Predicted model as a PDB file, atoms N, CA, C, CB and O in Angstrom, pLDDT in the B-factor column:
MODEL        1                                                                  
ATOM      1  N   UNK A   1      96.692  99.425 111.009  1.00 78.00           N  
ATOM      2  CA  UNK A   1      97.866 100.274 111.029  1.00 78.00           C  
ATOM      3  C   UNK A   1      98.306 100.539 109.582  1.00 78.00           C  
ATOM      4  CB  UNK A   1      99.014  99.618 111.859  1.00 78.00           C  
ATOM      5  O   UNK A   1      98.517  99.602 108.812  1.00 78.00           O  
ATOM      6  N   UNK A   2      98.438 101.772 109.232  1.00 90.00           N  
ATOM      7  CA  UNK A   2      98.825 102.156 107.877  1.00 90.00           C  
ATOM      8  C   UNK A   2     100.328 101.977 107.664  1.00 90.00           C  
ATOM      9  CB  UNK A   2      98.421 103.608 107.599  1.00 90.00           C  
ATOM     10  O   UNK A   2     101.096 101.830 108.615  1.00 90.00           O  
ATOM     11  N   UNK A   3     100.717 101.995 106.420  1.00 97.00           N  
ATOM     12  CA  UNK A   3     102.126 101.913 106.059  1.00 97.00           C  
ATOM     13  C   UNK A   3     102.648 103.300 105.724  1.00 97.00           C  
ATOM     14  CB  UNK A   3     102.336 100.951 104.873  1.00 97.00           C  
ATOM     15  O   UNK A   3     101.881 104.205 105.394  1.00 97.00           O  
ATOM     16  N   UNK A   4     103.961 103.453 105.812  1.00 97.00           N  
ATOM     17  CA  UNK A   4     104.624 104.673 105.370  1.00 97.00           C  
ATOM     18  C   UNK A   4     105.858 104.247 104.579  1.00 97.00           C  
ATOM     19  CB  UNK A   4     105.007 105.610 106.588  1.00 97.00           C  
ATOM     20  O   UNK A   4     106.265 103.086 104.630  1.00 97.00           O  
ATOM     21  N   UNK A   5     106.446 105.188 103.852  1.00 98.00           N  
ATOM     22  CA  UNK A   5     107.629 104.900 103.051  1.00 98.00           C  
ATOM     23  C   UNK A   5     108.871 105.401 103.771  1.00 98.00           C  
ATOM     24  CB  UNK A   5     107.516 105.542 101.653  1.00 98.00           C  
ATOM     25  O   UNK A   5     108.930 106.553 104.200  1.00 98.00           O  
ATOM     26  N   UNK A   6     109.853 104.535 103.897  1.00 98.00           N  
ATOM     27  CA  UNK A   6     111.167 104.941 104.400  1.00 98.00           C  
ATOM     28  C   UNK A   6     111.870 105.580 103.200  1.00 98.00           C  
ATOM     29  CB  UNK A   6     112.005 103.701 105.012  1.00 98.00           C  
ATOM     30  O   UNK A   6     112.382 104.877 102.328  1.00 98.00           O  
ATOM     31  N   UNK A   7     111.892 106.908 103.161  1.00 95.00           N  
ATOM     32  CA  UNK A   7     112.397 107.619 101.993  1.00 95.00           C  
ATOM     33  C   UNK A   7     113.881 107.394 101.743  1.00 95.00           C  
ATOM     34  CB  UNK A   7     112.138 109.081 102.145  1.00 95.00           C  
ATOM     35  O   UNK A   7     114.351 107.584 100.621  1.00 95.00           O  
ATOM     36  N   UNK A   8     114.625 106.995 102.764  1.00 97.00           N  
ATOM     37  CA  UNK A   8     116.044 106.701 102.575  1.00 97.00           C  
ATOM     38  C   UNK A   8     116.233 105.422 101.772  1.00 97.00           C  
ATOM     39  CB  UNK A   8     116.751 106.584 103.927  1.00 97.00           C  
ATOM     40  O   UNK A   8     117.251 105.262 101.098  1.00 97.00           O  
ATOM     41  N   UNK A   9     115.273 104.513 101.834  1.00 98.00           N  
ATOM     42  CA  UNK A   9     115.357 103.245 101.108  1.00 98.00           C  
ATOM     43  C   UNK A   9     114.711 103.320  99.726  1.00 98.00           C  
ATOM     44  CB  UNK A   9     114.700 102.144 101.916  1.00 98.00           C  
ATOM     45  O   UNK A   9     115.135 102.612  98.813  1.00 98.00           O  
ATOM     46  N   UNK A  10     113.695 104.164  99.557  1.00 98.00           N  
ATOM     47  CA  UNK A  10     112.917 104.208  98.316  1.00 98.00           C  
ATOM     48  C   UNK A  10     113.785 104.610  97.127  1.00 98.00           C  
ATOM     49  CB  UNK A  10     111.745 105.181  98.457  1.00 98.00           C  
ATOM     50  O   UNK A  10     114.508 105.605  97.183  1.00 98.00           O  
ATOM     51  N   UNK A  11     113.706 103.824  96.048  1.00 98.00           N  
ATOM     52  CA  UNK A  11     114.455 104.114  94.823  1.00 98.00           C  
ATOM     53  C   UNK A  11     113.539 104.590  93.700  1.00 98.00           C  
ATOM     54  CB  UNK A  11     115.225 102.876  94.372  1.00 98.00           C  
ATOM     55  O   UNK A  11     113.996 104.796  92.575  1.00 98.00           O  
ATOM     56  N   UNK A  12     112.259 104.767  93.993  1.00 98.00           N  
ATOM     57  CA  UNK A  12     111.320 105.304  93.008  1.00 98.00           C  
ATOM     58  C   UNK A  12     110.978 104.366  91.870  1.00 98.00           C  
ATOM     59  CB  UNK A  12     111.867 106.543  92.443  1.00 98.00           C  
ATOM     60  O   UNK A  12     110.685 104.826  90.766  1.00 98.00           O  
ATOM     61  N   UNK A  13     111.005 103.080  92.102  1.00 98.00           N  
ATOM     62  CA  UNK A  13     110.743 102.104  91.033  1.00 98.00           C  
ATOM     63  C   UNK A  13     109.261 101.989  90.679  1.00 98.00           C  
ATOM     64  CB  UNK A  13     111.265 100.743  91.443  1.00 98.00           C  
ATOM     65  O   UNK A  13     108.916 101.491  89.607  1.00 98.00           O  
ATOM     66  N   UNK A  14     108.387 102.446  91.573  1.00 98.00           N  
ATOM     67  CA  UNK A  14     106.928 102.453  91.390  1.00 98.00           C  
ATOM     68  C   UNK A  14     106.267 101.079  91.446  1.00 98.00           C  
ATOM     69  CB  UNK A  14     106.602 103.082  90.086  1.00 98.00           C  
ATOM     70  O   UNK A  14     105.106 100.947  91.058  1.00 98.00           O  
ATOM     71  N   UNK A  15     106.969 100.063  91.914  1.00 98.00           N  
ATOM     72  CA  UNK A  15     106.348  98.741  92.059  1.00 98.00           C  
ATOM     73  C   UNK A  15     105.165  98.810  93.016  1.00 98.00           C  
ATOM     74  CB  UNK A  15     107.378  97.708  92.560  1.00 98.00           C  
ATOM     75  O   UNK A  15     104.137  98.172  92.785  1.00 98.00           O  
ATOM     76  N   UNK A  16     105.307  99.572  94.075  1.00 98.00           N  
ATOM     77  CA  UNK A  16     104.235  99.702  95.061  1.00 98.00           C  
ATOM     78  C   UNK A  16     103.049 100.477  94.494  1.00 98.00           C  
ATOM     79  CB  UNK A  16     104.756 100.394  96.322  1.00 98.00           C  
ATOM     80  O   UNK A  16     101.897 100.163  94.794  1.00 98.00           O  
ATOM     81  N   UNK A  17     103.332 101.488  93.675  1.00 98.00           N  
ATOM     82  CA  UNK A  17     102.270 102.283  93.060  1.00 98.00           C  
ATOM     83  C   UNK A  17     101.387 101.379  92.208  1.00 98.00           C  
ATOM     84  CB  UNK A  17     102.863 103.436  92.203  1.00 98.00           C  
ATOM     85  O   UNK A  17     100.161 101.438  92.294  1.00 98.00           O  
ATOM     86  N   UNK A  18     102.015 100.545  91.386  1.00 98.00           N  
ATOM     87  CA  UNK A  18     101.288  99.644  90.496  1.00 98.00           C  
ATOM     88  C   UNK A  18     100.531  98.559  91.252  1.00 98.00           C  
ATOM     89  CB  UNK A  18     102.243  99.007  89.520  1.00 98.00           C  
ATOM     90  O   UNK A  18      99.476  98.110  90.804  1.00 98.00           O  
ATOM     91  N   UNK A  19     101.061  98.137  92.393  1.00 98.00           N  
ATOM     92  CA  UNK A  19     100.477  97.018  93.132  1.00 98.00           C  
ATOM     93  C   UNK A  19      99.384  97.410  94.122  1.00 98.00           C  
ATOM     94  CB  UNK A  19     101.551  96.304  93.863  1.00 98.00           C  
ATOM     95  O   UNK A  19      98.577  96.562  94.500  1.00 98.00           O  
ATOM     96  N   UNK A  20      99.336  98.652  94.546  1.00 98.00           N  
ATOM     97  CA  UNK A  20      98.408  99.063  95.601  1.00 98.00           C  
ATOM     98  C   UNK A  20      96.957  98.964  95.137  1.00 98.00           C  
ATOM     99  CB  UNK A  20      98.716 100.493  96.050  1.00 98.00           C  
ATOM    100  O   UNK A  20      96.555  99.660  94.204  1.00 98.00           O  
ATOM    101  N   UNK A  21      96.160  98.094  95.789  1.00 98.00           N  
ATOM    102  CA  UNK A  21      94.762  97.941  95.383  1.00 98.00           C  
ATOM    103  C   UNK A  21      93.875  99.116  95.779  1.00 98.00           C  
ATOM    104  CB  UNK A  21      94.205  96.686  95.973  1.00 98.00           C  
ATOM    105  O   UNK A  21      92.754  99.239  95.284  1.00 98.00           O  
ATOM    106  N   UNK A  22      94.365  99.982  96.670  1.00 98.00           N  
ATOM    107  CA  UNK A  22      93.573 101.124  97.137  1.00 98.00           C  
ATOM    108  C   UNK A  22      93.975 102.432  96.453  1.00 98.00           C  
ATOM    109  CB  UNK A  22      93.717 101.273  98.642  1.00 98.00           C  
ATOM    110  O   UNK A  22      93.423 103.490  96.756  1.00 98.00           O  
ATOM    111  N   UNK A  23      94.933 102.355  95.533  1.00 98.00           N  
ATOM    112  CA  UNK A  23      95.446 103.554  94.848  1.00 98.00           C  
ATOM    113  C   UNK A  23      95.880 104.613  95.864  1.00 98.00           C  
ATOM    114  CB  UNK A  23      94.371 104.140  93.896  1.00 98.00           C  
ATOM    115  O   UNK A  23      95.621 105.803  95.684  1.00 98.00           O  
ATOM    116  N   UNK A  24      96.539 104.168  96.923  1.00 98.00           N  
ATOM    117  CA  UNK A  24      96.949 105.056  98.005  1.00 98.00           C  
ATOM    118  C   UNK A  24      98.375 105.566  97.850  1.00 98.00           C  
ATOM    119  CB  UNK A  24      96.813 104.349  99.318  1.00 98.00           C  
ATOM    120  O   UNK A  24      98.823 106.389  98.648  1.00 98.00           O  
ATOM    121  N   UNK A  25      99.098 105.088  96.831  1.00 98.00           N  
ATOM    122  CA  UNK A  25     100.504 105.435  96.694  1.00 98.00           C  
ATOM    123  C   UNK A  25     100.744 106.176  95.389  1.00 98.00           C  
ATOM    124  CB  UNK A  25     101.377 104.183  96.764  1.00 98.00           C  
ATOM    125  O   UNK A  25     100.261 105.778  94.329  1.00 98.00           O  
ATOM    126  N   UNK A  26     101.499 107.258  95.487  1.00 98.00           N  
ATOM    127  CA  UNK A  26     101.888 108.039  94.315  1.00 98.00           C  
ATOM    128  C   UNK A  26     103.374 108.336  94.398  1.00 98.00           C  
ATOM    129  CB  UNK A  26     101.065 109.357  94.215  1.00 98.00           C  
ATOM    130  O   UNK A  26     103.979 108.266  95.468  1.00 98.00           O  
ATOM    131  N   UNK A  27     103.957 108.669  93.247  1.00 98.00           N  
ATOM    132  CA  UNK A  27     105.340 109.137  93.241  1.00 98.00           C  
ATOM    133  C   UNK A  27     105.309 110.653  93.322  1.00 98.00           C  
ATOM    134  CB  UNK A  27     106.116 108.647  91.964  1.00 98.00           C  
ATOM    135  O   UNK A  27     104.586 111.307  92.570  1.00 98.00           O  
ATOM    136  N   UNK A  28     106.088 111.206  94.228  1.00 97.00           N  
ATOM    137  CA  UNK A  28     106.142 112.652  94.406  1.00 97.00           C  
ATOM    138  C   UNK A  28     107.124 113.290  93.448  1.00 97.00           C  
ATOM    139  CB  UNK A  28     106.514 112.997  95.833  1.00 97.00           C  
ATOM    140  O   UNK A  28     107.795 112.605  92.676  1.00 97.00           O  
ATOM    141  N   UNK A  29     107.200 114.594  93.505  1.00 97.00           N  
ATOM    142  CA  UNK A  29     108.137 115.348  92.679  1.00 97.00           C  
ATOM    143  C   UNK A  29     109.586 114.970  92.983  1.00 97.00           C  
ATOM    144  CB  UNK A  29     107.935 116.842  92.889  1.00 97.00           C  
ATOM    145  O   UNK A  29     110.475 115.169  92.155  1.00 97.00           O  
ATOM    146  N   UNK A  30     109.809 114.431  94.161  1.00 97.00           N  
ATOM    147  CA  UNK A  30     111.149 114.007  94.563  1.00 97.00           C  
ATOM    148  C   UNK A  30     111.509 112.625  94.016  1.00 97.00           C  
ATOM    149  CB  UNK A  30     111.257 114.003  96.076  1.00 97.00           C  
ATOM    150  O   UNK A  30     112.620 112.141  94.230  1.00 97.00           O  
ATOM    151  N   UNK A  31     110.554 111.983  93.302  1.00 97.00           N  
ATOM    152  CA  UNK A  31     110.801 110.667  92.735  1.00 97.00           C  
ATOM    153  C   UNK A  31     110.592 109.528  93.717  1.00 97.00           C  
ATOM    154  CB  UNK A  31     112.184 110.608  92.207  1.00 97.00           C  
ATOM    155  O   UNK A  31     110.820 108.367  93.377  1.00 97.00           O  
ATOM    156  N   UNK A  32     110.166 109.841  94.914  1.00 98.00           N  
ATOM    157  CA  UNK A  32     109.941 108.836  95.954  1.00 98.00           C  
ATOM    158  C   UNK A  32     108.450 108.538  96.082  1.00 98.00           C  
ATOM    159  CB  UNK A  32     110.515 109.312  97.309  1.00 98.00           C  
ATOM    160  O   UNK A  32     107.605 109.376  95.766  1.00 98.00           O  
ATOM    161  N   UNK A  33     108.147 107.341  96.548  1.00 98.00           N  
ATOM    162  CA  UNK A  33     106.757 106.954  96.782  1.00 98.00           C  
ATOM    163  C   UNK A  33     106.238 107.635  98.037  1.00 98.00           C  
ATOM    164  CB  UNK A  33     106.625 105.420  96.904  1.00 98.00           C  
ATOM    165  O   UNK A  33     106.975 107.848  98.999  1.00 98.00           O  
ATOM    166  N   UNK A  34     104.966 107.969  98.007  1.00 98.00           N  
ATOM    167  CA  UNK A  34     104.291 108.570  99.155  1.00 98.00           C  
ATOM    168  C   UNK A  34     102.955 107.864  99.332  1.00 98.00           C  
ATOM    169  CB  UNK A  34     104.096 110.116  98.966  1.00 98.00           C  
ATOM    170  O   UNK A  34     102.238 107.637  98.358  1.00 98.00           O  
ATOM    171  N   UNK A  35     102.618 107.519 100.564  1.00 98.00           N  
ATOM    172  CA  UNK A  35     101.374 106.818 100.862  1.00 98.00           C  
ATOM    173  C   UNK A  35     100.399 107.779 101.523  1.00 98.00           C  
ATOM    174  CB  UNK A  35     101.631 105.589 101.770  1.00 98.00           C  
ATOM    175  O   UNK A  35     100.736 108.461 102.491  1.00 98.00           O  
ATOM    176  N   UNK A  36      99.186 107.824 100.985  1.00 97.00           N  
ATOM    177  CA  UNK A  36      98.100 108.598 101.589  1.00 97.00           C  
ATOM    178  C   UNK A  36      97.507 107.722 102.697  1.00 97.00           C  
ATOM    179  CB  UNK A  36      96.996 109.018 100.510  1.00 97.00           C  
ATOM    180  O   UNK A  36      96.816 106.742 102.419  1.00 97.00           O  
ATOM    181  N   UNK A  37      97.780 108.081 103.941  1.00 95.00           N  
ATOM    182  CA  UNK A  37      97.356 107.265 105.088  1.00 95.00           C  
ATOM    183  C   UNK A  37      95.840 107.105 105.165  1.00 95.00           C  
ATOM    184  CB  UNK A  37      97.864 107.883 106.379  1.00 95.00           C  
ATOM    185  O   UNK A  37      95.350 106.107 105.693  1.00 95.00           O  
ATOM    186  N   UNK A  38      95.106 108.067 104.649  1.00 95.00           N  
ATOM    187  CA  UNK A  38      93.644 107.973 104.681  1.00 95.00           C  
ATOM    188  C   UNK A  38      93.115 106.944 103.685  1.00 95.00           C  
ATOM    189  CB  UNK A  38      93.025 109.333 104.390  1.00 95.00           C  
ATOM    190  O   UNK A  38      92.028 106.399 103.879  1.00 95.00           O  
ATOM    191  N   UNK A  39      93.872 106.675 102.623  1.00 97.00           N  
ATOM    192  CA  UNK A  39      93.455 105.692 101.620  1.00 97.00           C  
ATOM    193  C   UNK A  39      94.024 104.310 101.894  1.00 97.00           C  
ATOM    194  CB  UNK A  39      93.876 106.146 100.242  1.00 97.00           C  
ATOM    195  O   UNK A  39      93.467 103.309 101.444  1.00 97.00           O  
ATOM    196  N   UNK A  40      95.127 104.248 102.628  1.00 97.00           N  
ATOM    197  CA  UNK A  40      95.817 102.978 102.886  1.00 97.00           C  
ATOM    198  C   UNK A  40      94.904 102.017 103.647  1.00 97.00           C  
ATOM    199  CB  UNK A  40      97.122 103.221 103.682  1.00 97.00           C  
ATOM    200  O   UNK A  40      94.323 102.376 104.671  1.00 97.00           O  
ATOM    201  N   UNK A  41      94.786 100.788 103.132  1.00 97.00           N  
ATOM    202  CA  UNK A  41      93.956  99.771 103.783  1.00 97.00           C  
ATOM    203  C   UNK A  41      94.801  98.763 104.569  1.00 97.00           C  
ATOM    204  CB  UNK A  41      93.110  99.038 102.739  1.00 97.00           C  
ATOM    205  O   UNK A  41      94.282  97.753 105.044  1.00 97.00           O  
ATOM    206  N   UNK A  42      96.080  99.033 104.702  1.00 96.00           N  
ATOM    207  CA  UNK A  42      97.007  98.223 105.501  1.00 96.00           C  
ATOM    208  C   UNK A  42      97.086  96.770 105.062  1.00 96.00           C  
ATOM    209  CB  UNK A  42      96.607  98.274 106.940  1.00 96.00           C  
ATOM    210  O   UNK A  42      97.227  95.874 105.894  1.00 96.00           O  
ATOM    211  N   UNK A  43      96.996  96.535 103.758  1.00 97.00           N  
ATOM    212  CA  UNK A  43      97.014  95.163 103.256  1.00 97.00           C  
ATOM    213  C   UNK A  43      98.422  94.574 103.163  1.00 97.00           C  
ATOM    214  CB  UNK A  43      96.361  95.113 101.900  1.00 97.00           C  
ATOM    215  O   UNK A  43      98.583  93.353 103.156  1.00 97.00           O  
ATOM    216  N   UNK A  44      99.445  95.437 103.093  1.00 97.00           N  
ATOM    217  CA  UNK A  44     100.826  94.957 103.026  1.00 97.00           C  
ATOM    218  C   UNK A  44     101.321  94.611 101.639  1.00 97.00           C  
ATOM    219  CB  UNK A  44     100.968  93.776 103.877  1.00 97.00           C  
ATOM    220  O   UNK A  44     102.454  94.154 101.488  1.00 97.00           O  
ATOM    221  N   UNK A  45     100.500  94.818 100.624  1.00 98.00           N  
ATOM    222  CA  UNK A  45     100.913  94.498  99.257  1.00 98.00           C  
ATOM    223  C   UNK A  45     102.146  95.300  98.860  1.00 98.00           C  
ATOM    224  CB  UNK A  45      99.768  94.770  98.272  1.00 98.00           C  
ATOM    225  O   UNK A  45     103.059  94.769  98.226  1.00 98.00           O  
ATOM    226  N   UNK A  46     102.176  96.575  99.230  1.00 98.00           N  
ATOM    227  CA  UNK A  46     103.319  97.421  98.884  1.00 98.00           C  
ATOM    228  C   UNK A  46     104.618  96.852  99.454  1.00 98.00           C  
ATOM    229  CB  UNK A  46     103.100  98.852  99.398  1.00 98.00           C  
ATOM    230  O   UNK A  46     105.641  96.807  98.770  1.00 98.00           O  
ATOM    231  N   UNK A  47     104.565  96.425 100.696  1.00 98.00           N  
ATOM    232  CA  UNK A  47     105.747  95.863 101.344  1.00 98.00           C  
ATOM    233  C   UNK A  47     106.172  94.558 100.684  1.00 98.00           C  
ATOM    234  CB  UNK A  47     105.480  95.634 102.828  1.00 98.00           C  
ATOM    235  O   UNK A  47     107.362  94.259 100.582  1.00 98.00           O  
ATOM    236  N   UNK A  48     105.196  93.792 100.243  1.00 98.00           N  
ATOM    237  CA  UNK A  48     105.505  92.502  99.616  1.00 98.00           C  
ATOM    238  C   UNK A  48     106.190  92.653  98.257  1.00 98.00           C  
ATOM    239  CB  UNK A  48     104.233  91.693  99.453  1.00 98.00           C  
ATOM    240  O   UNK A  48     107.020  91.822  97.889  1.00 98.00           O  
ATOM    241  N   UNK A  49     105.854  93.696  97.518  1.00 98.00           N  
ATOM    242  CA  UNK A  49     106.408  93.849  96.165  1.00 98.00           C  
ATOM    243  C   UNK A  49     107.646  94.752  96.115  1.00 98.00           C  
ATOM    244  CB  UNK A  49     105.346  94.406  95.243  1.00 98.00           C  
ATOM    245  O   UNK A  49     108.349  94.761  95.105  1.00 98.00           O  
ATOM    246  N   UNK A  50     107.923  95.501  97.166  1.00 98.00           N  
ATOM    247  CA  UNK A  50     109.045  96.442  97.133  1.00 98.00           C  
ATOM    248  C   UNK A  50     110.382  95.699  97.182  1.00 98.00           C  
ATOM    249  CB  UNK A  50     108.946  97.436  98.306  1.00 98.00           C  
ATOM    250  O   UNK A  50     110.629  94.907  98.092  1.00 98.00           O  
ATOM    251  N   UNK A  51     111.245  95.965  96.189  1.00 98.00           N  
ATOM    252  CA  UNK A  51     112.529  95.250  96.155  1.00 98.00           C  
ATOM    253  C   UNK A  51     113.543  95.736  97.195  1.00 98.00           C  
ATOM    254  CB  UNK A  51     113.133  95.380  94.789  1.00 98.00           C  
ATOM    255  O   UNK A  51     114.554  95.073  97.429  1.00 98.00           O  
ATOM    256  N   UNK A  52     113.276  96.894  97.824  1.00 98.00           N  
ATOM    257  CA  UNK A  52     114.237  97.435  98.788  1.00 98.00           C  
ATOM    258  C   UNK A  52     113.672  97.573 100.201  1.00 98.00           C  
ATOM    259  CB  UNK A  52     114.721  98.776  98.316  1.00 98.00           C  
ATOM    260  O   UNK A  52     114.363  98.071 101.090  1.00 98.00           O  
ATOM    261  N   UNK A  53     112.437  97.144 100.422  1.00 98.00           N  
ATOM    262  CA  UNK A  53     111.847  97.171 101.753  1.00 98.00           C  
ATOM    263  C   UNK A  53     111.495  98.562 102.262  1.00 98.00           C  
ATOM    264  CB  UNK A  53     112.771  96.533 102.705  1.00 98.00           C  
ATOM    265  O   UNK A  53     111.531  98.809 103.467  1.00 98.00           O  
ATOM    266  N   UNK A  54     111.156  99.471 101.352  1.00 98.00           N  
ATOM    267  CA  UNK A  54     110.852 100.849 101.770  1.00 98.00           C  
ATOM    268  C   UNK A  54     109.525 101.009 102.521  1.00 98.00           C  
ATOM    269  CB  UNK A  54     110.831 101.735 100.563  1.00 98.00           C  
ATOM    270  O   UNK A  54     109.470 101.789 103.472  1.00 98.00           O  
ATOM    271  N   UNK A  55     108.454 100.305 102.136  1.00 98.00           N  
ATOM    272  CA  UNK A  55     107.206 100.458 102.905  1.00 98.00           C  
ATOM    273  C   UNK A  55     107.329  99.750 104.260  1.00 98.00           C  
ATOM    274  CB  UNK A  55     105.994  99.887 102.105  1.00 98.00           C  
ATOM    275  O   UNK A  55     107.693  98.576 104.335  1.00 98.00           O  
ATOM    276  N   UNK A  56     107.018 100.486 105.311  1.00 97.00           N  
ATOM    277  CA  UNK A  56     107.082  99.942 106.670  1.00 97.00           C  
ATOM    278  C   UNK A  56     105.800 100.295 107.405  1.00 97.00           C  
ATOM    279  CB  UNK A  56     108.323 100.484 107.436  1.00 97.00           C  
ATOM    280  O   UNK A  56     105.168 101.306 107.099  1.00 97.00           O  
ATOM    281  N   UNK A  57     105.413  99.479 108.365  1.00 94.00           N  
ATOM    282  CA  UNK A  57     104.226  99.758 109.164  1.00 94.00           C  
ATOM    283  C   UNK A  57     104.519 100.922 110.108  1.00 94.00           C  
ATOM    284  CB  UNK A  57     103.780  98.496 109.959  1.00 94.00           C  
ATOM    285  O   UNK A  57     105.603 101.022 110.684  1.00 94.00           O  
ATOM    286  N   UNK A  58     103.525 101.796 110.250  1.00 89.00           N  
ATOM    287  CA  UNK A  58     103.678 102.913 111.205  1.00 89.00           C  
ATOM    288  C   UNK A  58     103.406 102.432 112.594  1.00 89.00           C  
ATOM    289  CB  UNK A  58     102.740 104.084 110.862  1.00 89.00           C  
ATOM    290  O   UNK A  58     103.480 103.212 113.543  1.00 89.00           O  
TER     291      UNK A  58                                                      
ENDMDL                                                                          
END                                                                             
């Protein structure tokens, strides 16, 4: 199961971008993190490092 970003919680700190071993997360023009579901390996690293709990399982 892939992860997605709860955009209401995301503060754009990029902790998840730096931590993702699959390079599946980028910051969009809106300053929020976005996960490419096709690249996501569902490891949960993003959720573990996010200070606000924005990455959630779909």
